[in-house]
C-alpha positions, 0 to 999 in steps of 0.5 A: 224812833226819835234816836233813829231819826237823829242818826239817819239825819246825821248820815244824809250830809255824808251821802250828799258829800259823797255824791258831790265828790263823785260828780267831780271825777273826770269823765275819762275816769268813770270807767275805772275799777276805782270809780266803779267801786265808789259807785258800789259803795254809794249803792250799798249806802242807799240800799241801807237807807232804803231798808230803814224806810228812807226814800228820796223826794221826787223833785226834778221836773216836778211842780214845786210843792212847798210841803216837799221842796224848799226853793232857794232860787227862781229863774225866769225861763221862757216857754216853761211851766211856772214853778217847775223844779229845774235843778236839785241843789240838795236832795230831800228825803222821806222817812216812811212817807213823812218828810225828813228833809225837804229838797232844796231846789231851783224853780222857774218863775 
């Protein structure tokens, strides 16, 4: 079990970087076969992680929960609920319901 956790933890930064790379593709390129192929690879990777018991921590729009989220920044926004996640800087993950990595987030204060 411990070795499984280590291997899965090694794959999470790869998924993070893959998603960051996809965000930098120009909007007019998102209809190309190349881009669609990259999205299919991402979906396959996420499917493999899901089969291993990995689930993403819900964060965006959620109330800040220090058990699941790590606040890296707080911003003052008028007319907003206090300590609400407004941006996910790095996704968090659960392994079979147990925290594997907290979501790194930006919250309101």
